C-alpha positions as CSV (number, residue, x, y, z in Angstrom):
1,X,-44.3,59.4,87.5
2,X,-42.3,56.5,89.8
3,X,-45.5,54.5,89.9
4,X,-46.3,54.6,86.5
5,X,-42.5,53.4,85.6
6,X,-43.0,50.6,88.5
7,X,-46.4,49.3,87.0
8,X,-45.5,49.8,83.3
9,X,-41.6,49.9,82.9
10,X,-41.6,53.4,80.8
11,X,-42.0,56.7,81.1
12,X,-42.5,59.3,78.8
13,X,-39.4,59.4,76.6
14,X,-38.6,63.3,76.6
15,X,-37.7,62.3,80.2
16,X,-34.6,60.6,78.9
17,X,-33.4,63.4,76.3
18,X,-29.7,63.8,77.0
19,X,-27.7,66.2,75.3
20,X,-24.1,65.6,74.4
21,X,-21.3,68.3,74.8
22,X,-17.7,67.6,73.3
23,X,-15.1,68.0,75.6
24,X,-11.4,68.3,74.2
25,X,-9.2,65.8,76.1
26,X,-6.1,67.7,75.7
27,X,-5.3,71.4,74.8
28,X,-5.5,72.2,70.9
29,X,-7.8,69.1,70.1
30,X,-8.5,69.1,66.4
31,X,-9.5,65.6,65.3
32,X,-12.6,64.2,66.6
33,X,-11.3,61.8,68.4
34,X,-9.5,64.1,70.4
35,X,-12.8,64.8,72.0
36,X,-14.6,63.1,75.1
37,X,-18.4,63.2,74.5
38,X,-20.0,64.1,78.2
39,X,-23.9,63.5,78.6
40,X,-26.0,65.8,80.2
41,X,-28.8,64.1,81.4
42,X,-32.4,65.2,82.5
43,X,-33.2,65.9,86.2
44,X,-36.3,63.5,86.4
45,X,-34.7,60.8,84.9
46,X,-31.5,61.3,86.6
47,X,-33.7,61.1,90.0
48,X,-35.3,58.0,88.9
49,X,-31.8,56.5,87.7
50,X,-30.5,57.6,90.7
51,X,-33.2,55.5,93.1
52,X,-32.6,52.4,90.7
53,X,-28.9,52.3,91.3
54,X,-29.3,52.9,95.0
55,X,-31.1,49.5,95.3
56,X,-28.5,47.8,92.6
57,X,-25.4,49.0,94.8
58,X,-26.8,47.0,97.9
59,X,-26.7,43.5,96.0
60,X,-23.7,44.0,93.0
61,X,-21.4,42.8,95.5
62,X,-23.4,39.6,95.7
63,X,-23.3,38.9,92.0
64,X,-19.6,40.0,90.5
65,X,-16.5,38.5,91.6
66,X,-13.7,39.4,94.2
67,X,-11.6,40.4,91.4
68,X,-13.2,43.4,90.9
69,X,-12.7,46.0,92.9
70,X,-15.0,49.1,91.3
71,X,-18.2,50.9,92.6
72,X,-18.6,47.9,95.3
73,X,-18.8,48.7,99.0
74,X,-15.9,48.0,100.9
75,X,-13.3,47.8,97.9
76,X,-11.0,50.1,97.3
77,X,-8.8,51.2,94.5
78,X,-5.7,51.0,96.9
79,X,-6.7,47.1,97.3
80,X,-6.2,46.3,93.7
81,X,-2.9,47.9,93.5
82,X,-1.5,46.1,96.4
83,X,-2.6,42.7,95.3
84,X,-0.7,43.1,91.8
85,X,2.2,44.0,93.1
86,X,1.8,41.5,95.8
87,X,1.8,39.1,92.6
88,X,5.2,40.6,91.2
89,X,7.0,40.1,94.9
90,X,5.8,36.7,94.9
91,X,7.5,35.7,91.2
92,X,10.2,37.4,92.2
93,X,11.1,35.9,95.4
94,X,10.7,32.1,93.7
95,X,12.4,33.3,90.9
96,X,9.5,32.5,88.7
97,X,8.4,33.8,85.0
98,X,5.6,35.6,84.7
99,X,3.8,37.8,82.3
100,X,1.2,40.9,83.5
101,X,-1.1,42.0,80.6
102,X,-2.4,45.4,81.2
103,X,-5.2,45.8,78.7
104,X,-6.7,48.9,77.6
105,X,-10.6,48.6,76.5
106,X,-11.1,51.2,73.5
107,X,-14.2,53.4,74.6
108,X,-15.7,51.1,76.6
109,X,-19.0,52.5,78.0
110,X,-19.7,53.3,74.5
111,X,-19.6,50.1,72.7
112,X,-21.1,47.8,75.2
113,X,-24.2,45.8,73.7
114,X,-27.5,46.5,75.3
115,X,-28.9,42.8,74.9
116,X,-25.7,41.5,76.1
117,X,-26.4,43.5,79.3
118,X,-29.7,41.7,79.4
119,X,-28.5,38.3,79.4
120,X,-26.1,39.2,81.9
121,X,-28.7,40.4,84.4
122,X,-30.8,37.5,83.8
123,X,-27.8,35.2,84.3
124,X,-27.6,36.6,87.5
125,X,-31.0,36.1,88.7
126,X,-32.6,39.4,88.2
127,X,-36.4,39.3,87.9
128,X,-38.1,40.5,84.7
129,X,-39.6,43.5,86.3
130,X,-36.0,44.6,87.1
131,X,-34.4,43.8,83.9
132,X,-37.6,45.3,81.9
133,X,-36.6,48.8,83.8
134,X,-33.1,48.5,82.9
135,X,-34.1,48.1,79.3
136,X,-36.7,51.0,79.5
137,X,-33.5,53.3,80.6
138,X,-31.2,52.3,78.1
139,X,-33.5,51.9,75.1
140,X,-35.4,55.1,75.2
141,X,-32.5,57.3,75.4
142,X,-32.6,59.9,72.8
143,X,-29.6,61.9,72.0
144,X,-28.8,65.6,70.7
145,X,-25.5,67.0,69.9
146,X,-25.2,70.6,71.3
147,X,-23.7,72.8,68.8
148,X,-22.4,76.5,70.0
149,X,-25.2,75.8,72.8
150,X,-28.1,74.8,70.7
151,X,-29.2,71.7,70.0
152,X,-29.0,70.1,66.6
153,X,-32.0,67.2,66.5
154,X,-32.4,64.3,68.1
155,X,-31.2,60.8,67.2
156,X,-31.7,57.5,69.0
157,X,-28.7,54.8,70.1
158,X,-28.6,50.9,70.3
159,X,-25.6,50.6,72.4
160,X,-23.7,52.0,75.0
161,X,-23.7,53.3,78.5
162,X,-23.9,57.0,79.2
163,X,-21.3,58.9,81.5
164,X,-23.2,60.3,84.4
165,X,-25.8,57.9,84.2
166,X,-26.2,56.8,87.8
167,X,-27.2,52.9,86.3
168,X,-24.1,52.7,84.2
169,X,-21.4,51.9,86.4
170,X,-22.8,49.1,87.9
171,X,-24.0,47.6,84.6
172,X,-20.6,48.0,83.4
173,X,-19.0,46.1,86.0
174,X,-22.2,43.4,85.7
175,X,-20.6,43.0,82.0
176,X,-17.1,42.8,82.8
177,X,-18.2,40.0,84.8
178,X,-18.7,37.6,82.1
179,X,-14.9,38.4,81.1
180,X,-14.3,37.4,84.8
181,X,-16.2,33.7,84.0
182,X,-14.1,33.2,81.2
183,X,-11.2,33.7,82.6
184,X,-11.6,31.9,86.0
185,X,-12.8,28.9,83.3
186,X,-9.5,28.9,81.6
187,X,-7.4,28.6,85.0
188,X,-10.0,25.7,86.1
189,X,-9.2,23.9,83.0
190,X,-5.5,24.5,82.8
191,X,-5.2,26.7,80.1
192,X,-4.3,30.0,81.7
193,X,-2.3,30.0,85.1
194,X,-2.0,32.9,87.7
195,X,0.0,33.3,90.7
196,X,-0.5,31.5,93.7
197,X,0.3,33.6,96.8
198,X,1.0,31.8,100.2
199,X,0.1,33.6,103.7
200,X,1.5,31.4,106.2
201,X,-0.3,28.5,107.3
202,X,-3.2,29.6,105.2
203,X,-4.1,27.9,101.4
204,X,-2.3,29.2,98.5
205,X,-4.4,32.3,97.1
206,X,-4.6,32.0,93.1
207,X,-4.5,35.3,91.4
208,X,-4.9,35.7,88.0
209,X,-6.5,38.8,86.9
210,X,-7.8,42.4,88.7
211,X,-10.8,44.9,87.1
212,X,-11.0,47.8,88.1
213,X,-14.1,49.0,85.9
214,X,-12.5,49.2,82.3
215,X,-8.9,49.0,83.9
216,X,-7.7,45.3,83.1
217,X,-4.6,43.4,84.5
218,X,-4.2,39.7,84.0
219,X,-1.3,37.8,85.3
220,X,-0.2,34.0,83.8
221,X,3.0,32.5,82.9
222,X,5.6,33.0,80.6
223,X,4.1,30.7,78.0
224,X,3.4,31.3,73.9
225,X,0.2,28.4,74.4
226,X,-1.0,31.0,77.5
227,X,-1.2,34.1,75.5
228,X,-2.7,32.1,72.8
229,X,-5.9,31.3,74.9
230,X,-6.2,34.7,76.1
231,X,-6.5,36.0,72.9
232,X,-9.2,33.6,72.2
233,X,-10.8,34.5,75.2
234,X,-10.7,38.1,74.5
235,X,-11.9,37.5,70.7
236,X,-15.0,35.8,72.4
237,X,-15.6,38.4,75.4
238,X,-15.5,41.0,72.5
239,X,-17.9,39.1,70.3
240,X,-20.4,38.9,72.9
241,X,-20.2,42.2,74.8
242,X,-19.4,44.3,72.0
243,X,-16.5,45.9,73.7
244,X,-13.2,46.3,71.9
245,X,-9.8,45.5,73.6
246,X,-7.5,47.9,72.0
247,X,-4.0,45.6,71.5
248,X,-2.3,48.8,70.4
249,X,-2.6,50.4,73.2
250,X,-2.5,47.3,75.8
251,X,1.4,45.8,76.9
252,X,2.7,42.3,78.5
253,X,5.0,43.2,81.2
254,X,7.7,40.7,81.8
255,X,8.7,39.7,85.5
256,X,11.6,37.8,85.8
257,X,14.1,36.6,82.9
258,X,11.4,35.8,80.4
259,X,13.0,34.9,77.0
260,X,11.8,35.9,73.8
261,X,9.5,38.3,75.2
262,X,9.0,40.0,71.9
263,X,7.4,36.9,70.8
264,X,5.3,36.9,73.1
265,X,4.1,40.1,72.6
266,X,3.3,39.2,68.6
267,X,1.1,36.1,69.5
268,X,-0.9,38.6,71.8
269,X,-0.7,41.2,69.2
270,X,0.5,44.2,71.5
271,X,3.3,46.0,72.8
272,X,5.8,45.2,75.4
273,X,6.3,47.0,78.7
274,X,8.7,47.1,81.6
275,X,8.8,47.6,85.8
276,X,8.6,50.0,87.3
277,X,5.2,50.9,85.5
278,X,1.6,52.1,86.8
279,X,-1.5,50.6,87.4
280,X,-4.7,52.9,88.4
281,X,-2.1,55.4,88.6
282,X,-0.3,53.7,91.5
283,X,3.2,52.0,91.0
284,X,3.9,48.6,89.8
285,X,6.7,47.6,90.4
286,X,9.7,48.1,93.3
287,X,8.3,51.6,93.7
288,X,5.7,50.5,95.9
289,X,7.8,49.5,98.7
290,X,8.5,53.6,98.6
291,X,5.2,53.9,98.9
292,X,4.1,51.8,101.5
293,X,7.0,52.5,103.8
294,X,6.4,56.1,103.3
295,X,2.5,55.4,104.5
296,X,4.1,54.6,107.9
297,X,3.5,50.6,106.4
298,X,5.7,47.3,107.6
299,X,5.7,44.1,105.6
300,X,5.4,41.4,108.6
């Protein structure tokens, strides 16, 4: 099987059959949106995908930016939370006005475009053979829904990544790298301004955004034109990737004395949040100080 896959970039299609089980997100779930589909992968395919994923994770840290903290060796969930709180602390100490944009990506794994991922892999320098392997793993999948434990036929898919596939996390963060590039170029062009954090004699570091898989947070000045530019960036990213930013569940959080915050929220099409809040399940805002001291840490 491994030799055939290496040579021909293909395998028996039956090896990539996937059974879908609907798991309720909450008790008493009735609506279809209250259920989460979980993919049950075949053992042989999962073994092959694990081998490929182990090879991919050795290089993923070289092709994704430092703004991404998920699934990269040496980067942790706490890093993103501490950096986000450092931005808030800097703005408050310097009496500056800022906006934190917490974005909700709707059904992130389910909607990403395969051809988009192939283009991303090619731009990152992956060879044609590797790209062919990834395409085979994505496009050969067939799905069947288990109804009362019995499979109800098979159907193909044209987009999305499967929960439980060892390759999915790495392919997803590579896709998110496109949004990272769009934001960085906007910052370089002066269309967005993040937060400049200074550390002693070291040059200042500009923090404009942080990603942890689909948990996205963007920092910008409290200016209407900046949120307009951000809206365009998100629109372009959605059109290219197939991912959809659910602005109804997204929010902007003002830092400092931000005026007309409701108008800023309307410009982006999201709601207004307040500090303290949470990011990645950890406190965002004043609560982090108590957490840090509780862990025995002290700020210099």
